[in-house]
N, C-alpha and C positions, 0 to 999 in steps of 0.2 A: 664643442663641436669646431673651434677652430683651427686646433691642433686637427685634426682629422682633413682638414683643407688646406689648409697648408703643408700637410704631408704628401697626399698627391696633387698639388700643383710643383710641389718639388720634386715628384719622384718623373710627373712624367717630362719637364725640363730634364730630368737626369740622362731617361731614356730617348729626348727627341735632339736635343743641344748639345749634349757632352759626354753621350756615347758613338763611339768611331764601328757601325758595323762594316762585316765584310763584306765584300763585293757578290756578285751572283755566279760569276766562273769559281770565284776561288770559293764556296758553298759546294757550286756542282764538284768539284774536284775532291773535297774534303769527305762529300760526302762516299763518294763514290770507291774512295781510299778507305774510310772505313766498312763501306758496305767488304766491301772483298778482303781487308785483312779479317773480320768474324765471319767469312767466309772457310776463309782458309783456317784460324785458328780453331773452328766445330771440324772439316775434316781432321786433321790433328788431332783433335780431342777422339774425336768417333774412332781413328787407327788404333790410337792408343789402347781403347776401351777395348774391341777386338782383338788386339794383343793380348795383352792381358785374362780377355776370356776367353783366350782359344790356352793359356799356358795355365788356367787353374782347370779349366775344363779336364784338359791334358791330364795334370799332376792326380787330378781325383778319378781318374780313366787307371788307373796303374793297382790301385787300391780295389778294381771291386772284384 
C-alpha cells in the first residue's frame, strides 16, 4: 500500500512542480491551428475522393 501512495505523491509532485504548462494564449493559438488544418485536410481528402469517384464512374460508363 505504501508503494501506491508513494507513486501518487510523486506523480502529483511531477505534475504540479516539475511540469511546464503552456500559456493560455499559446493553447488557443495551437487549437485554432489544429482545427483549421484538420478542416483543410478533410476538404482535400473529400475533393480527392470525389475526383476518383468521377473517374471510376466515367470509366464504367464507357462499358455500359
